[in-house]
C-alpha positions as CSV (number, residue, x, y, z in Angstrom):
1,X,83.1,78.0,-31.3
2,X,85.7,75.7,-29.8
3,X,86.1,73.5,-26.7
4,X,89.6,73.2,-25.4
5,X,89.2,69.9,-23.5
6,X,92.5,70.0,-21.6
7,X,94.1,73.1,-20.2
8,X,96.3,73.7,-17.2
9,X,95.4,77.3,-16.5
10,X,96.1,76.2,-12.9
11,X,99.8,76.1,-13.7
12,X,102.3,78.6,-12.3
13,X,103.0,79.8,-15.9
14,X,99.6,81.7,-15.8
15,X,100.0,83.3,-12.4
16,X,100.6,86.8,-13.9
17,X,98.1,86.9,-16.7
18,X,95.3,84.4,-16.2
19,X,92.5,86.8,-16.9
20,X,94.2,88.1,-20.1
21,X,94.8,84.6,-21.3
22,X,91.1,83.7,-20.9
23,X,90.1,86.9,-22.7
24,X,92.4,86.0,-25.6
25,X,90.9,82.5,-25.7
26,X,87.3,84.0,-25.9
27,X,88.4,86.3,-28.7
28,X,89.8,83.3,-30.6
29,X,86.4,81.6,-30.4
30,X,87.2,79.2,-27.5
31,X,83.9,79.2,-25.6
32,X,84.5,76.1,-23.4
33,X,87.5,74.8,-21.5
34,X,88.2,72.0,-19.0
35,X,90.8,72.8,-16.4
36,X,92.6,69.6,-15.4
37,X,93.9,69.1,-11.9
38,X,96.4,66.4,-11.1
39,X,97.6,66.9,-7.5
40,X,96.4,68.7,-4.4
41,X,97.4,72.2,-5.5
42,X,96.2,72.0,-9.1
43,X,92.9,70.3,-8.2
44,X,92.0,73.2,-5.8
45,X,92.9,75.8,-8.5
46,X,91.1,73.9,-11.3
47,X,87.8,74.1,-9.3
48,X,88.4,77.7,-8.3
49,X,89.0,78.8,-11.9
50,X,85.9,76.8,-13.1
51,X,83.8,78.4,-10.4
52,X,84.8,81.9,-11.3
53,X,84.3,81.6,-15.1
54,X,81.3,80.7,-17.2
55,X,81.6,77.7,-19.6
56,X,84.8,76.5,-17.8
57,X,84.8,73.2,-16.1
58,X,87.2,71.0,-14.0
59,X,88.6,67.5,-14.0
60,X,90.0,66.1,-10.8
61,X,92.5,63.2,-10.6
62,X,96.1,62.2,-9.8
63,X,99.0,62.3,-12.2
64,X,100.9,59.0,-12.6
65,X,104.3,60.8,-12.1
66,X,103.1,61.7,-8.6
67,X,101.4,58.4,-7.9
68,X,103.8,57.6,-5.1
69,X,102.5,60.7,-3.2
70,X,98.8,59.8,-3.4
71,X,97.1,58.7,-0.2
72,X,93.7,57.1,0.5
73,X,92.6,60.5,1.9
74,X,93.4,62.0,-1.5
75,X,91.3,59.4,-3.2
76,X,88.4,60.1,-0.9
77,X,88.8,63.8,-1.5
78,X,88.6,63.3,-5.3
79,X,85.4,61.2,-4.8
80,X,83.9,64.0,-2.7
81,X,84.8,66.6,-5.4
82,X,83.2,64.5,-8.1
83,X,79.8,65.7,-7.0
84,X,80.8,69.4,-7.6
85,X,78.6,70.9,-10.3
86,X,81.6,72.1,-12.3
87,X,83.5,68.8,-12.2
88,X,83.0,66.8,-15.4
89,X,85.6,64.1,-15.4
90,X,88.1,62.1,-13.3
91,X,91.7,62.6,-14.3
92,X,94.2,63.1,-15.5
93,X,95.3,59.6,-14.6
94,X,97.3,56.8,-16.4
95,X,100.9,55.7,-16.7
96,X,104.1,57.6,-17.4
97,X,107.3,55.5,-17.9
98,X,109.4,58.5,-19.0
99,X,110.0,59.8,-15.6
100,X,111.1,57.6,-12.7
101,X,109.7,59.4,-9.6
102,X,106.9,56.8,-9.1
103,X,107.6,53.1,-9.7
104,X,105.5,51.4,-12.4
105,X,103.8,49.0,-10.0
106,X,102.6,52.0,-7.8
107,X,101.4,53.9,-10.9
108,X,99.4,50.9,-11.9
109,X,97.7,50.6,-8.5
110,X,96.8,54.3,-8.4
111,X,95.5,54.1,-12.0
112,X,93.3,51.1,-11.2
113,X,92.0,52.8,-8.1
114,X,91.0,55.9,-10.0
115,X,89.2,53.9,-12.7
116,X,87.2,52.1,-10.1
117,X,86.4,55.4,-8.4
118,X,85.2,56.9,-11.8
119,X,83.0,53.8,-12.2
120,X,81.6,54.3,-8.7
121,X,80.7,57.9,-9.3
122,X,79.8,57.3,-13.0
123,X,82.1,59.8,-14.5
124,X,84.4,59.6,-17.6
125,X,88.1,59.5,-17.2
126,X,91.0,61.4,-18.8
127,X,94.1,59.3,-19.7
128,X,97.7,60.4,-19.6
129,X,100.0,58.1,-21.5
130,X,103.7,58.4,-21.9
131,X,105.7,55.4,-23.1
132,X,103.1,53.0,-21.6
133,X,100.5,52.3,-24.3
134,X,100.3,48.5,-24.0
135,X,100.0,48.6,-20.2
136,X,97.3,51.3,-20.4
137,X,95.2,49.5,-22.9
138,X,95.5,46.3,-20.9
139,X,94.4,47.9,-17.7
140,X,91.5,49.8,-19.3
141,X,90.3,46.4,-20.6
142,X,90.8,44.6,-17.3
143,X,89.0,47.3,-15.3
144,X,86.2,47.5,-17.9
145,X,86.8,51.3,-18.3
146,X,84.4,51.2,-21.3
147,X,81.6,51.4,-18.7
148,X,82.3,55.1,-18.2
149,X,84.5,55.8,-21.3
150,X,87.1,58.6,-21.4
151,X,89.5,60.7,-23.4
152,X,92.9,59.6,-24.7
153,X,94.5,62.9,-23.9
154,X,97.0,64.4,-26.4
155,X,97.0,61.2,-28.3
156,X,100.2,60.4,-30.0
157,X,99.9,56.6,-30.8
158,X,99.1,54.8,-34.0
159,X,95.7,54.6,-35.8
160,X,95.2,51.0,-34.8
161,X,95.4,51.7,-31.1
162,X,93.2,54.7,-31.5
163,X,90.5,52.5,-33.0
164,X,90.9,50.0,-30.2
165,X,90.3,52.8,-27.7
166,X,87.3,54.1,-29.6
167,X,85.8,50.6,-29.3
168,X,86.2,50.9,-25.5
169,X,84.1,54.1,-25.5
170,X,87.0,56.6,-25.6
171,X,87.4,59.8,-27.5
172,X,90.7,60.7,-29.2
173,X,92.0,64.1,-28.3
174,X,94.6,65.9,-30.5
175,X,96.8,68.7,-29.5
176,X,99.7,70.8,-30.7
177,X,101.8,67.9,-32.0
178,X,99.3,67.4,-34.9
179,X,100.7,70.6,-36.3
180,X,104.3,69.6,-36.0
181,X,105.9,68.9,-39.4
182,X,107.6,65.7,-38.2
183,X,104.6,64.4,-36.2
184,X,103.6,61.5,-38.5
185,X,101.3,59.6,-36.2
186,X,99.0,62.4,-35.0
187,X,98.5,63.5,-38.6
188,X,97.6,59.9,-39.6
189,X,95.1,59.7,-36.8
190,X,93.6,63.1,-37.7
191,X,93.1,61.8,-41.3
192,X,91.9,58.3,-40.4
193,X,89.6,58.7,-37.4
194,X,86.0,59.9,-38.0
195,X,85.4,63.4,-36.7
196,X,82.7,62.2,-34.3
197,X,85.4,60.5,-32.3
198,X,87.8,63.5,-32.1
199,X,88.4,66.3,-29.6
200,X,90.8,69.2,-29.6
201,X,93.0,70.5,-26.8
202,X,96.1,72.5,-26.0
203,X,97.4,70.9,-22.8
204,X,98.6,74.4,-22.2
205,X,101.1,75.6,-21.1
206,X,102.8,72.7,-22.8
207,X,103.1,71.6,-26.4
208,X,102.3,74.8,-28.2
209,X,101.3,74.2,-31.8
210,X,103.3,75.5,-34.8
211,X,104.2,78.3,-35.4
212,X,104.4,78.9,-31.6
213,X,106.3,75.7,-30.9
214,X,108.6,76.2,-27.9
215,X,106.7,79.1,-26.5
216,X,104.1,78.9,-23.6
217,X,101.0,77.4,-24.9
218,X,97.5,78.9,-24.2
219,X,93.9,78.0,-25.0
220,X,93.6,80.5,-27.9
221,X,96.1,78.3,-29.8
222,X,93.6,75.4,-29.9
223,X,92.3,77.1,-33.1
224,X,95.5,76.2,-34.8
225,X,94.9,72.5,-33.9
226,X,91.4,72.6,-35.3
227,X,92.6,74.3,-38.5
228,X,95.3,71.6,-39.0
229,X,92.7,68.8,-38.6
230,X,90.4,70.5,-41.1
231,X,93.3,70.8,-43.6
232,X,94.3,67.1,-43.1
233,X,90.7,66.0,-43.6
234,X,89.9,68.3,-46.4
235,X,86.9,69.8,-44.7
236,X,86.1,73.3,-43.3
237,X,87.4,74.7,-40.1
238,X,83.8,75.5,-39.1
239,X,82.9,71.8,-39.4
240,X,85.8,70.7,-37.2
241,X,85.0,73.4,-34.7
242,X,81.3,72.6,-34.6
243,X,81.6,68.8,-34.4
244,X,84.5,68.6,-31.8
245,X,82.6,71.1,-29.6
246,X,79.4,69.0,-29.9
247,X,81.5,65.9,-29.1
248,X,83.0,67.5,-26.0
249,X,79.6,68.8,-24.7
250,X,78.1,65.3,-25.1
251,X,81.1,63.5,-23.6
252,X,81.2,65.8,-20.5
253,X,77.4,65.8,-20.3
254,X,77.2,69.6,-20.5
255,X,74.1,71.3,-21.7
256,X,75.1,73.9,-24.3
């Protein structure tokens, strides 16, 4: 039994075979999934998919790349949606300095607003980080994000920062890159961080794990992530599967 904590089945890449993709995930042992919305279109679809499927949930937030497009009405809408019975987190949110669509100062404002919203509605947050680790950690501390906690989604940083985030009540989520031969940091994190602080995800349709690297990712492949963590830790796949699922259920406050 697995919990893929971060899927984008609301992406256009699944328009033609969404149902079949979900069936393949179930056959691979993926019982739970969180569909993450990050703009108007994907938030609506995330909730729709969660409503139509058992053991599937939604997260609602605004992606940093599109921060410049977010309005106060959007923020109010996300707050309204936070009370939906299938919504389990606010996000994904954060900072992304790789792309230049939204200036960093605007990203930071939108990030802070979403953290404050999450604290207002008492829900955990999902963090997107690309080339912005120092600023993200600083903002999480300044906004006292530890009050609600969260997930460092598809974590790719060093062990030291992972431990700092754990101290702030965050889970460390590992995805496809932990299976890449040249991905030194995710492997070190998988080895060093106690299993009780780890989650697994695909971030599908992106970042497919080895040996499917370069192809469209899908939730069934999260099994490859869990198997790699088990190998790196020298423990059984069943233990990784059980513990990471328990972690996710507890984190998202879902009754199994």
